[in-house]
N, C-alpha and C positions, 0 to 999 in steps of 0.2 A: 833550526832548519836551514837547510843549506840548497844551493841549485838555482837556478835562474826561474824556474816554475814558481819558486815561494819566496821572490825578493820582494815583491810587492807587499804581499802577505805579512812578512815578516818586518817587513818597515813600518807597516799599520800597526803591528801590536807593539813594536818598540816605541812609537809614537803615544799609544796609550799609555805604557808605564811611566814614559817619561813626563807627560804631562800632569798627571795625576789629577783631572779633573774630574773625573767620573769615579770615586773610589770603590763603588761595587764592580767597576769592570776591573780596576788594578786588582782588586782582593782577589778576583776569579781568576785571572791570570797567575798572581803569585802561587794560589794556591794549585793551580794547574802546573806551573813549574816543580813546586814541591812534590806533588804526587808522582811527576815523571821521573823525577830524580831518585824516587824510593825504587824505581824498576831498574832492571838490568837486562841485557841480552835481548833476546828474542820478543820477551814480553813489553820491552822499552821500545822496539821498533814498531809492534803492533798498536800499541796503545798510542804512540806520537802520530803514527800515520792516522789513526781513527780520530783522533783529538784535532789534528789539522782539519780534516774534512769537516768535522763538526764544526769548527770555528769558521771555516769557508764557506758552509753552507752547501754542501754538495747535494743533500737531497731537494734543494729548491733550484739547482742550476738548469732542470730540463722543466721551467717554466713556459717556454714555446710547445712543449707537448701540452701540456693541460690547457693550453689557449686554444691548440688545434682540437683539442677533445670536445670544447664548447662549442668551437666553430662549425664542428662537425655537424653536432645536436640541432645548431639553426639550420643548417644547410639541409640535413635529412627533413626537418619542417618544411622546409622552403620546399623542397623538391616535391613533396608529398601534396602541398596544396597547388603548386604550379602546374603538376600532371593531373590534377583532379578535373573531370569534365562537368561544367554546368551549364544548361542551355540557356538560361536567362543571359541578359544583357548587364553587363557592367556588375561583377558579382563581389561580396564581400565573404572571406574564408577564414577560418579559425584552425589551429592545430596545437595539441597540446603536446608539450616537449616532454620527452623523458628517455633517458639514453644514460649507461652506466657499464661500467666493465673493470679490468685490472691492466695496469701499466707495468712494465717490468724493464728497467734500464740495468743491464749487467754490468757496464762499463764504471757506473759512479754507485753501484749498488742502490738505485733510488726505484722503490717500487710502491704503488698506492692503489689503493681502489677509489673510485670516483662515481659519482651520478649528478645527472643533470635535469631539472626539473624547471617547466616553464611554459609560457603560451607565446603564440605567434599568430599575428594578424597580417592579412594579405589582400588588399585592394586592387581587383583586376578590371580593367578598362579596356573594351573592345576597340579595336582599330578599324580604320576605313575599308581594310580588306578581309575577308572571311579569314580565320586562324590567326590573325594577328593581333596582340593585346599589348598593354603596357600597364604598368602601375607603381605601388609602392609595399612596403612590408614592415612591420616592426613587432620586435621581440622583446621578452625580458625572462632570464632565465637566472637561478640559483645554483649553484654547483659545489659539491662537497669533496673534499680529495683527502684520504685518511693515508698516512703513510705507514708503512709495514716497520717493525722493529723500533716503533716510536710512537709517543702519544702526538707527536707532532700532526696539524690538522690545517687545513686550509679552507676557507668558504669566500668564494667569487659570486659577487653581484653583478649580471652581464645586461646591458641593452644594447639593440642591434637594431638599425634602420637603414633601408636599402631601396634602391631603384631596380627596375627590371624592365626589359622590353624584349618580345618575342616576335620574330620576323618569319614569315613562310614563304618557301620557294618549291617550285616544281609541284602545283596544285595540293600544297599541304603535305607532300611525302617528306619534305625536309624543313626543319625550323631551326633558327639561328637564336640562343638565347644570350641576351647580353645584360650583366647584372653590376651594380656598384653599389658596396655594402660597408658601413662605418660600425665598428663594434667598441663600446666602452667597457672596460673591465675595472672592477674594485675589488682587491684581493685584500682578505681580511685571515692573517695566519697566525695560529697559536704553535709556537716552536719550542720544542723541548731539546736541549742539548745534553748531553752526558759528557762531562769533563772529569773533574776529579768529585763532581757532584752533578747531579740532575739540575740544569737551569732551565727557566720557562722564561718566554717573554711573548708579546704581543705585537703585529706587525700591521700596519695598513700602507698599500701602495697601489698605485694605478698603472 
């Protein structure tokens, strides 16, 4: 490994080999070195680049995009309930969350299919002026992400709570929506790495 881009990664791998604390990690790196040493020319370059991306975890580097997928599903559900009209005062609203699609990032070759399923609740309280309201919302969702060209998968459990306020102007012709939301995500990943052979590990992060 050469170049400033990989200095930190190289130092990290060297420290794993030097400490010898986790023999499985040490054995995997030594086997990878032996495998790469057996190659030459363009095969060595391609396999070295691919292995570095596997170790570095490039397929997970777009975690912000996956979080946005979840947030967009919550937002669609919230907008649906907020825009629904009900003549009764102080209403309770429910919405089923279901969203899915395909994500592609050509820069790091990270593609995945996803679906988000859950339930959202909203409490709307009428204000003193007609057309104005405020309240809170609670949501729960389970999201599945399946990565292409790999058996790596990720499941995310999400909780979202929020406050909202709607203020009307110009005889209800214009309204201002203000929201404050907090989302908690718990990620459970089943990751597959193809180095000299296939390695699998489980990760949980928040």
